[in-house]
Each structure stands twice: as C-alpha cells, then as structure tokens.
N, C-alpha and C positions, 0 to 999 in steps of 0.2 A: 709067490707063495704057491704051492701045488694045489691044485684043486682037488677035492675030495667028492666022490660021488657018493651021494646019501639019499635016501627015501624016507621021507617021514611025513605022515598025516597026522596033524594035531587035530582035535576036534575043535569045532569053531568055539566053542565057549572057553577055550583054553588058549585062544589067540587073543594079544591086544595090540593095537595099531595105534602108536601114539607119537605126538610131536613135542618136543620140547620148545616153547616159545617165549620170548622176553624182549625186553630192553637191551641194548649194548651194555656189557658189564655186569649184567644183573646174576651171571654164573651159569649160564645154560650148559656150555661145553665142560665146565667142571664138574656139574650135576651128572651130565651123561657118563663122564669119565669114572665117577665114582658107582653109577650104577653097573657099569661093565666090570669094574673091579668086584663089587660085591656079588655079581652073577657069576663071577669065574671067567668072564669073557676076557679079561686081561689080568696079567698078574703083577702088573706093576702100576702104581697110582701116576698117571700121565699129569703132566703140569704145562699148562699154557705157557709161562714165562720162558720155561725151559724148551718149548717146542717138542713135547714128548707125548701129546694127547692122540687118541686113536682117532678121532672125528675130523680134527683139524689137520689134514694130511698133506695139504697143498703146500708147496714152498712159499707162496705169498701168506698163507695163512699163518705159518709157524713163524715168519719173519715179523709179521705185524700183530700177531695175538688176537686176531679178530677170526670169525667164522665167514667164509666166501660162499661156500656151496653147501647146501643142506647134504649131511651125510646120513646113509641109511645104514641100521646096525641091527643084526638079529640077536637077541640073547634070551636066556631062560631062567625064571625065578619061580621058587616054592615058597608060597605064603604061607605065614605062621598061624593065619586065621582066617576066618571067612569061609564062602562055600568052596574055594579050591584049596582049603588048608591041606598043607603037605602033598599038594599035587602039582607037578612041574607046569608052568605057563610059559608059553613062547611070546615075547614082547618084542615086536618089530618097532624101533625108535628111530626117528627122524630128528637130528639135532638141526635146527635152522639158524640162520644168520640173523643178528640184532640189528645190523646197520641197515638204514631204509635204501640205500643204493642197492641191496640185493634183496629187495622186497618180492620179486619173482620167486624166490626160493621159498619164502614163506608161504605165499598165495598157492603154489602148486602143491606144497606138502600138506597143507589144511584142506585141499579139496580131496584127497584120498586117505586122509586119516580118521579114525572113529573118536579118537579122544585126545586131549592136550594137557601137558602139564604147563601152566604158567609160571615162571620164576620170577620173583620180584626181590629187589634190594630192600633188606630191612630198615635201612636208614634212609634211602631214596624214596621209598614208597612206589606209587604208580608214577611212571615218566611216560614221555610222549610216545615212543614206540611201544610201550607197554599197551597204550590206549590203541594205536594202530593195529597191532596183533590181534588184540582181543576183538576188535569190530571185523578183522578179516576171519576170526574163528566164528564169529556170530553169524558172518554171511553163510557160511557152511554148515551152521547148526553144529558145531563140534563141542560136546561136553567136555568140561574141565576140572581140574583140582588145581589150586594155588598152592605154591610152595614158596614162603617166606624164607629167603636165603640170607646168608652173611648175618645171622644172629649175634654172631662174635664181634661184629664190627662196632667201632666207637660210634655211638649215637643209634645203634639199632633200637627199633622200637615196633614191635608186634602189632599192639593194638592200634597205633598211629598208621601203620600200612594197611592193617584191616579195614580201618575206616575211609582210607583213600581208594581201596578196591571197591566198596559199596557206593562211595560217593562220585569219584571219577569215571567207574566203569559200569555203574549202575547194575552191579551183580549181586545176586541172592547169596553173598558169601557168608558162611558159618564156620566159627572155630572148630576143627576136627580134633587138634592137638594143641597144648598150650607149652610154650617154652619154660623151661626151669632155668631161672637166671636170664641174663643178657650181656653183651659186650663179652669182657674177659671171664665173666662168670657163668655163660652159657654151658651147660653140661648135659642138657638132655630135653626130653619132651614128656608130657602127661597125656596119655590117650583119654579123650573124654569119656568114650562109650564103655572101656573096661575098666576106666578108673586105676589105670597102671602106669608107674613111671618106667620110662626107658633112660638108663644114665650111660653115658659113654666115659669111660675112664681114658684120660689122656695118657699119651706116653710123653716122652723128654720133649719131643717137639711141640706139643700141644695138640697133637692129632689124636682123634678117638679111635679108638680099637673096636672090639666087639662090645656090644651093649649088654647092661645087667638090667633085669626087671627087678624093681623095687616098689616099695609102698609110696604114695602120693607123700612129698614132702610136707609136713605139719602146718607150716606157715603158708601153703598153698591151698589147703583142703577147702576153705570158705569159696575161695575163687574158682575152683575147680567144679565145685556143687553148683554155682551160680551159672557158669558157661555150659555145663551138662545138661542142666535143667532146660536152659536156652536151646540147645541142640536137640534134645528130646522133643522139645514142644514143636521145633520147626519141622522136624522130620514127620512127626504125628499129623500136622496139618497136611502132609502130602497124601496121606493114606487114610481112608475112611474108617477101617476096623481100628486103626491105632488111635484115630482122633475120639472114637468112642471110648477106648480104654483109658486115654489120657484124661478125658473130662470125667470119668467116673474115678479116678485116682487109682487104677489098677496098675500093677507093675508090667513094665513092658521088657521083655527079654532082649539081650544083646543080638542073638539072631534076628529076632523081629526088627529092631532097629536098623541092622545092617542091611537087611532084605530091602527095607522100605527105603533107606537112604540111597542103595545102588540105583533103585527105581527113579528115585527124584533127580539124581546126578544125572542120569541118562536123558530125562526131559527137561534138564537145565532149570529145575525148581530150586536145587541147592548147590552151591559151590563149595566143597569142603576146604578149609585152609590149614595148611600144615606148617611146621617150623623146622628150621635145622640151619645147618652150616656146613655147606658141600666141602669146601676146601679142608675143613677140620674133621671130615669124615662123620658129622653127627646128624642124625635124622633122615638118611638115605634109606634105610632099611624100612621104616614105617611109610615112606613114600612110595616104595616098591609095593608094599602090601595092599596101600590105597589105590595104586594103578590097577592091581589084580581084582581087588574086591569091588570097585566102585567105577573105573572107567568101562565103556562097553566093549562086549566082544562083538565080531561081526554078525553073531546070532542075534544080538540085541536089535541090531539095525534091521534086521528082516529082509528088506529088499530096496532095489534101487529103481528109480524110474528113468526111462529113456524113450527116444521116439524110433519108430519103425522107418527106415528111410524110404521104403517102397510106398507104404500107405499114409505116411504123416501121421498116424495115429499113435496115442500114447501107449507105451508097454511097460511091464514091470518085469525084473528078474529076481527071483529069491536068493539070497546069500548062501546057497546050498551047493555042494558038489554035484548033485544029482541034475542041476539045471543046465541048459546050454550055456556054452562060455561066453563070458564077456569080462571085458578089462579096460581100463584107461591108462594111457601113457602119460606120465604126469613129470618125466624128467629124461632128458638125453645127456649123455656123457660121453666125451671122446676119451677111451682108455688106451694108453700107449701099448698095453699088452694085447687086448682083445678087439681093439678098434670101437666100433659105435655100441654102445649100452644104452638100451631103452629100459627105464624103470617103468614097470607097470603094476597097478593095483588090480589083483583079481577079484570081481565081485561075484562070479557065479561060475559053476562048472570046474573043469579041469583043463590045465595047459600042459601039452607034451612036447619035449623037444623032439624036434625034425617033423612036428605037424604042419599044415597049413591052415593059416587063419585069413579072416576078412579083416581089412582095415575100411571101416564102414564109412568114415569121416571122408575118406578119398576114394572109396570104391576100389582098392587095390587088394590084390591077394599078396600074402606074405607068408614067409617061411620061417619057422622058428628053428635058429641054430642050436644055442645051449640056453640052459636056464641057470642063473646062479642066483645063490643067496649072498647079499652083499654084507660084510663087515667092514663098513667105511671104504677103504681102498684094496681089501684083500677080499677073496671071495670063496664060494664053496659050490661046487657044481652038483646039480640035481636033475633027475629025469622027468619029474612031474612037479607040477604047482598046482594049488587048490584054492578054492573059494576062501577069501578072508586075508590071503598071502600077499606080501610084497616083494617082488623079485625083480631082477635084471635080465633081460634077454638080449642075446647076441645072434646078429642075423637078418634084423628088420632093416629095408632099406629106405622106405618112404615115409615112414610113421615119424611123426614129431609130438612135441608136448600138447596135450589135449586132445589127441586123436583116440577114439574108441577101437578096441579090437574085439572080434566076436566070432561066433560060429558061422561059416558060410551060408547054413541052411536056415538060421534064425538071426538075421542083421537086427541091430539096434544101434542107435547113435545115443551115448550118455551126455550129461550135460558137461560142456567142455570148460576150460579154466580161461577167466578173463584176466588181462594185465593191463597195468598203466602205461600210457604214452611216455616215452621218454621226453625229458626236459632240457637236454644239453647235448650239443653237437661239436664235432671238432673235424678238421680236415686231416687225411692221413694219406701220405704216399710212399711208395717203396724207396728206400736208401739207394738201390741200384736196380740197374735194369734186370738183374738176376733175380732180383726180391719180387719182381712185377707179379709172376705166376704165384709165387708161394704166397704172396699177400692176398690174393683173391681167394686161394684154397683155405688160409687160415681163417680169413673174415668168415667165409662160408662155414666152416665147423663151428666156428665159436658162436655165430647167430642161431645155428641150429641147437645148440645147447642152451642159449639164452633168449627167451623170448622178447625181452625188454631191450636186448641190442639190436639196433636197426642199421643196415647199410644203404645208401644210395648214392648214385653218381650225380655229379653237377654237370649238366651238359654244357653249361657257359665256360666253367674253368678246367673242365677235364678231371677235377679232383674227386676222389672219394671222401664222402661224408659219413661219418659213424655217429651215431646217437645213442645216448644210455640215460640212467637214472640219477647221474652224479659225477662229479669229476673222480671220485675214488673208483667208481664203478668202471670208467672210460680208462683210467690209469691201470687199474688191474688187467683189464683186456689186453691192452697194447704190452704190457709186461708178460702176459701168458703168451702173445705171439712170439715175443722175443725167445723166450724160454722154451715153449713146446713145440712151436713151428720154425724156430731159427729163423724168423723174419725181422730183418732190420728196415725199420720204419721212421720216416719223420712225421711230427704231428703238429698241427698248428695249436694255437691256444683255444680252450674251451669258448663256444659260442652258444648264447642262449636259444632254446627252441622256441622262437616267437610263431605265432598264429594270426591268420587274417580272417576277419569276419564281416558281416553287412549288418547295417542297423535299421534298414527299412525295405519295404517290398519294391521290387522294381522287374521290369521286363526289358529282353534284349532280343535282337534278331541276328541270326548267324547266316549267311548265303555263301555257298562256296561254288564258283562255277569256272571250270577250265576247259577251253576247246583247244586242243593240239593236233588237230589231224585225225581222223578216224573216230573212235568213240571218246567222248568227253566225260568229264565229271560233274555231278549236278547233286547238292545237297542245299536244303533249306529249312530251317526251323524257328520257333520263337518259343523263348524260355520265360518263366517267372520265377523270381526267387524271393524268399520270405525267411527272414531270420527266425532261428531257434533259440531256446534257452541254453544257457553256458552249460557245455559238456553234454549236449544232445546228439552230437555229431551231425550225421547226413541223412537226408531222405530224398529219393528221387520218385517221381509220380507221373505217369502217362495220362493226359486228358484228351488226348487225340479222339476224335469222333469221326464216323463217317469215312474212314481211310484216307485223310488228308495225307498222312505219312502211311506206308506200308508197315505192318506189324514188324517185319523181319529188321527194318532199319533202326527201331527204337533202341535196341541194345547198343549199337553203334554210337547212337547220341549221347546215351549215357557213359559210354566209355570214354568220348571225348569230354564230357563234363567233368568226370572223374580224374582225368589227366590234367586238365586245365586247373582243379581245385588243388591238386598236389603240387604244381609248379606256381600257384598263386598268381595274384593280379597286381596287387599293390607294391610288394617289395620282394616277390618270389619265396614267400612263406605259405604253407599250406592254407587253404580255406576251410573253415569248419563252422559248426552250428547253423547250417542252413539247410532249407528245403527247396528243392527245384522241382518245378512243374513243367512238362512239355505240353503246350496247350495248342500249337498249330503249326503249320509249315506246308510246303509242297514238295512234289517230286517229278521227275522225268522219268518216262518209261524205258528208255533206253540208257540214259547217262547215269542215273543214279545208282550209287554203290554204297557199300559200307564205310569205305574211307573218305567218301565225300560228306557222307552224314556225320562221321566221327569228328572231321574238322569244323564241319557247319554247328556242331554241339558246343565245341570248344570257343568257337568265335562268339556263339550267342551267349555263352555263360560269361565270358569277359566282359561283353557290352552291358549285360545285366548287372554284374557285380559293380561295375564303375558307375552306374545309376543308382546304386543301392546304398550310398553313403558306407564305403569300406572304412574299417577301422583296425588297428594291429592291437594284437592280444599279448600279453607275456605271463609266463609262469609265476605265480607268488607262492613262496614257500612258508610253511608254518615253522618258525624258529623257537627254539627253547635255549635261553641262556643261563647257565648257572654260574654265579661268580660271587666273590666276598662281598659282604654288604657295603664295604667302604667304596666300592667301585660302582655302586648302583647308578649313580648320576652320570659318570662317564659312559657307562654302557648304553644308558637309555638315550642319551644325547646323540651318541654315535650312531644307535640304531634310526633315531629320527631323521638324521642327516641322509641316511639310506632310503628315505621314503618309507619309512616302517609304520605300521599301525600298531600301536602298542595295545595289546589285549589285557594282560594282567600281569602283576607282580605279586609274588607270595614268599614268605620268610620261611627259611628251612633251616634251623639252628643259626650258625654265624653265616649262612649263605643267603642269596636271594635268587629266585626263579624267575626269568622274565619270559612271558610269553608273546610273540609278536608275529604279525604278517609283514613279509618283506619281499618285493620283487628280487627274483633270482638274479637279474642283471647287476644288482647292488651288491651281491654276496661273494664275489670273486674275492679269494685270499681272506675271507673274514676271520678264520680261526687264527690264522697267525697276527691279525690285527689285535684280535680279542686278548690273546696271551701275551702280547707286548703292552696292551691297556691294562692288565689285570695282574701284571708280574708272574706269568706264568700260570695263574690260580683259576682261570676261567675256562669254561668248556661250553661248546654251541652243539646243539642237534637240530638237523633241518631235516624236514620232509616236504613234499610237495602237496600244495593244498589245493590251488584253483587256477585258473586263468582269468585275468583281468585286463581291461581297456588301457593301454599305455597312454598317459598323458600326451596333448597334441604337440607341445613343444619338444619332447623326447622321441615322439614318433617321427617327427620330419627329419631328425638327425639320422635315426636309424634307416629310414627310407632313403635318404641321400646318400648315406655310406654304403647300403647294399647295391645301390644302382651306381656306384662309382663315381658319386658327384660331390663327396665330402671335399668341402674346402679347408683349407689350413687354418687354424686359429690365428 
C-alpha cells in the first residue's frame, strides 16, 4: 500500500490508547474488526474463519484462526454523547493475543496503553487467561471497561458473568448497560444512565445493522430501575458532591453522573460492564462511545516517572508536546517492505523524522528515518508525532523492546518491561550447510522481535538450543523461519527447561594457578552461597575488606560466578534463586589477572554449590480442563497419573471445569490425549505457574540422562 504523508495534531483529550485483552476465543479480534468497520477504517466485515480480518494478517494467524502478534491500528470515532459528543476522537487500538504462549505481546502492549477493553464470553465467564491478563493490567494500573461478548450464544448469562468478574477478578464491576434478551433473542441493550434502549434490527443472516433508539421494554422497566439506582449509588460514592446530593434525595443529572463515572473509572474505583455480540454486530457502537467517554486520554495520566541516568534521581515528564521528548520502545517487528520497525509510545514532546535522539537505556545515539502510523500491516507516513501517540519508527539500529528514547539534552530512563522466563526448549540445526548462515540471521531477527524467545549454544554438543513459552510458540517461530527467511531446519523434540538450586548455605574455595614460563596466572577466592526464595533470582555481594582482593578483580569473579550459574553444576541446567557472597581471597602482585579471577570464581561457585545440597527444579503449569461431565472421572484420573495436584472442579452447565497444577514434563501431547479420552469434546488451557523441586527418583533419571549415563530399561 502506498504511504500517504499527513500531519495531524489531535488534542490530547481526543486521543485514546486502548488494548483489547481477553482469554482465547472470547472474541477480541472480531470485536476489533467490528470497531474498524463502524469507524470506517475497513469497508468489509472481516471474518476469522475466512482469514479476512485486518489485525490477524500473518499467514499463520489466518491458517490457525488465532492472534499471534499484537497488531496496532489507528482509527477515528465520533461519540454520540458525553464531553466529546459530535467531536472526532482518535483511537489507537492494540489487538492482543489470547494464547498464553504469546504472553509477551500482552505484557508489552499493556505497558504503553492508557486503557483496556476486557472481552469476556457470556457463556464461559471469567476463564484462566482472563485472570492472567487482568493481573497484567493491574500491574500497569490500566483502567478498564468490560465487554460481555457472545450474548447470542447458547447458555449466555450476563449476570453470571458479572458475578464471576466480581468474584474471580475482585473487580469493582457495575452494569453500565443491560442486555435485551439473550441467546437467539438477544436484540440490543439498555443504557442505564440515559434509560434508552438501543435495538439492532437483524438482516436475513441474523446480523445487526444500524441500531434504533427506543423506549425501555415494559417487561424490563423494574430491572432497569433496580440496576440504575445501584449504578447511581456506586458513582455517587466516588464523589463527595454527589454523595451529598444522593443522601439528600436530590436528582443527579446525566452529565454529572458521566463526569463522576469517568473520574471513577480512571482511578479504578468502578469498572463499567457492557453487553453485546460482536459477531452479530450488536453492542459495538455503545462500546466505542464508552471508550471515548470513560477511558483515559493521555492528558488524564498527566505525567510519567523515570530516572535520570546521570544523577540516578527520579524525574517526571508531563504528557504534553511542550515537554522535552521521551518515549518507550515496546515492540520490534521485521517488516518485509521497510525492514526493522520499532513501535514506540511517545509520552512527552515531539518526534520528527530525520531527527537524532538518545537511547538512554543503551547510551546510544539513534537517527529517526521515517515515522509511520500503523494500520495492522499497512502504513501511513507522517513527518511528526506527538505526546500521547503510538507510532512505528524506521531507522533505529540498536533499540529493542523496553528501551527508552529521549532528548539528548534531557536524558531519562523510563520503567522497562519485564517478561517471564521460557519454560520449554528444543535443539535446532540447519538442514544443509547453505542454511547455516541464514539460520543464525533468522534466529537473531526473531529474538530481536520476541523477548521471550531465547537462543543459546550448547558447547558440549555444538547444537543451538531455542527456548520459548510453549510448544505452539516454538512451532510458530520455526514455521516463520521457513516462510519469512527461507531457512530449512531440523528440530529436536521439545525439552523441559529445568533449573538447579541449592537448599542450604555452604562455602567453596577456588584457586587457579598456572606457571608456563614468563608471567603466570593467579586467582584465589572464597565464596559463600545461600538459598533465596523461589523466583527471587540471583544476588552477588562483595564482603572483601582490607584489600584481600583488589577492587578491579571483583567484577571478574562475578562474571565467572554468572557463567558457572548459567551452565549449571548438577545436570547442566541454570542455577537460580541463590545469594553469592565473596568474603575472602588472595592475589599476586604480578601474576593476578581478570581471567585468573574469573576462573577462580567459577571454580569456587562449583565447589560451594556441591556442598549446598543441590536440587533440580521443574516448571509447574496451571492447567484448566473443560470437558463434558460424564468424562470427569477419567480426566481427573489421568491428571493424577501425571503427578497433578487437583485444585478445584466446578460445574458449568453440562460441562465440568477442572483446575490443577501439573509438571510440564508430564504434559507433552496432552491435548491429543484429552481429545481421544473425551470423544473430541474436551479442551485444555495451560499457563506457567511456578518452579517446584523434582521428586528425588525422577531427578536421578533426568541427571543420568543429561550426563549421557541413562541405562536401557
């Protein structure tokens, strides 16, 4: 698509940066498609099953009917009510994946968004991934509205879903509109503030067209009054002036209610809940109005905090164009047409194409080539971008996800983005010698795009090991290598990402002496290791006093410690959750060197770890199985045979939902097993939970296997 040069400065109060977040199959992409249709961004309704959606543009997404990468789309909507009534508002939307293997896409999107739309299935209610993305949104304090989708689905229940939002998510959820009818009889919604009914007349295919404004159906009048009074009471509780009016029985105007509700949503005191059916084109326009009316603009966030890299002091930047420039890179994408695209959220100031900026995370100067407004995989070129906007930049060389960009004269480092560690690995090798170089290039580019995709070489076997968040994640990446980079590769079977840790405090000595004529090598140190809590990572502390080891050699010792922790001691898996203290050592005036102390540090850590009761850790997954009730016994029995800890089971219509914690090592091929056990009617959802110690008898087999000592049964 040809690029179009445009310059548009939207006032900050007319910009919304929102994300569509939800569990798999709740209807995120369909909801985004309907938003694009009603805002005039697309003129044909996209369909996931037909592979015609705008935001699912990758070949793999079209084939599998799932979202893999978050897609950014800029569109415009003119609300019919509220403070922005009849004024065009710019909405930057990010449609995020629902599958846990692509959790990095959700994490990085939420970091830069001002508001979120959580989509829920009216029949399923709050599901596992709904809880995960809700917690991710909590972490970044993102205000939300909820959209209960699929109200036309068999078994749809608005109030049961509302109850699960309150109970499972602990959210201050309040109905904002009520559905008129449900399942096949779902025709529209009633707006509780205005007491107006919006009804969509269906065409021959059952799809809604433009809606009509009507009076509230007589049979719903009492219910509408009941929930309206609850909504008014909740809104009044968040505003002192309205509390007074409410207690004195005075009438509160619609404008007052909307203004107070907006403030309450931004402060996360209220989460408005709306109903609809995106697939049937019903309820999308009121959702768009609610996004404009209640979700924050960049102006509502006011300022962002960061650290001055020179002084280490905290600093703030006001989210206005008059401030000095600051932005966060939240996504890197390799585009076949323009090369490397870096998506940035601009927090303050102005970004101009052709200008130079500072990457304050890496202390590198970068030059801005072109600035693009993205519409999924099509683009529109602009010459300037302003505070509050989300754009893609061409020309950045060293910047990656989580890096801060800023004005060289006023440097600042903003809070970065944290990503979970991979839980599964596999070996990969080029199919031919000609593919060797291409494989390295392709892996490098893909790891640049995806922070949860890790690559390392195995020095013993010479193999390349790739690690990711799940089997699907790695499968997609290998497929992308083949399609996008024309690399033929052979892959091994997936391997669980085990870890090693220590269970008690111990000490170790490392002494490296080498004399080979001329200057020798001398390094000598003593280390103490202590276990940390699960998930606490690694700490290094120097307790050297009186110059037993010169200060300049201490970083070398730590480097040796880190390298040994990476390669492991017990079975070649990384060592985690431990504190390492350097407390003594000796040096030689002439022979001591960085390399000698690095080797000594590595030797000391190995000795200390062996004395500290080493243990093997394995990733444990949170598993949610949905199956027909008659197969409940078989499913639980099968899970128990996989060392599962059954947490709960709850009935949902004719289905049962079983929640369990299961070691990842036991879950290979589980979906296939489950389908055959339940006549193809069961489904499973899995996400990483935590690491736990492997039982001794299983640990012995794993250690023997990794050391090549496995005996035939």
